[in-house]
C-alpha positions in Angstrom: 133.9 126.2 23.3 132.7 125.7 26.7 129.3 126.5 29.1 129.5 130.1 30.7 127.6 128.7 34.1 126.0 132.7 34.7 123.5 132.0 37.1 122.2 128.3 39.0 118.9 128.8 41.4 116.8 126.7 43.8 114.0 127.0 45.3 110.2 125.0 47.0 112.4 122.4 48.1 110.2 119.7 49.6 111.6 116.7 51.7 111.0 113.4 52.1 112.1 111.1 54.3 111.2 107.4 54.2 113.3 105.3 56.4 116.5 104.6 54.6 115.8 107.0 51.8 115.3 110.7 51.4 113.1 112.3 48.7 114.2 116.0 48.1 112.2 117.3 45.1 112.8 121.3 44.2 112.5 123.3 41.0 116.3 124.7 39.5 117.0 127.3 37.0 119.7 128.5 35.3 121.0 131.1 32.6 124.2 130.2 30.4 126.4 131.5 27.8 127.4 129.0 24.9 129.3 130.3 21.6 127.8 133.5 22.4 123.8 133.1 22.8 123.0 133.1 26.1 120.0 131.0 27.8 118.1 130.1 30.6 116.0 127.1 31.3 114.0 126.1 34.6 112.9 122.4 35.8 111.9 120.0 38.4 114.5 118.2 40.3 114.4 115.1 42.2 117.6 114.0 44.2 116.7 110.6 46.3 119.5 109.1 48.9 120.0 105.9 50.4 121.4 105.7 53.9 124.0 102.9 54.0 125.9 102.5 57.2 125.0 105.7 58.7 125.9 107.8 55.3 123.7 109.1 53.0 124.6 108.5 49.2 122.6 109.8 46.7 121.6 107.3 44.5 119.4 109.5 41.7 119.6 112.6 40.8 116.6 113.8 38.2 116.2 116.5 36.2 113.3 117.2 33.6 113.0 120.4 31.9 110.3 122.7 32.1 109.3 123.6 28.7 109.3 127.4 27.7 105.5 129.3 26.9 
């Protein structure tokens, strides 16, 4: 059975550019259903891009779950 995404949201974006590299951090949240069970998850996400030949290319996508309290 496949996962059914019900909602995905991103917030608190922060963009830092270092020459030909850019680091984007944000908080992401998702709600999905899998095998009849609905779960909600939060994570801190980091994306890194490098500009090559005038084109920004994604080189890293890192997602670190935030523990539920």
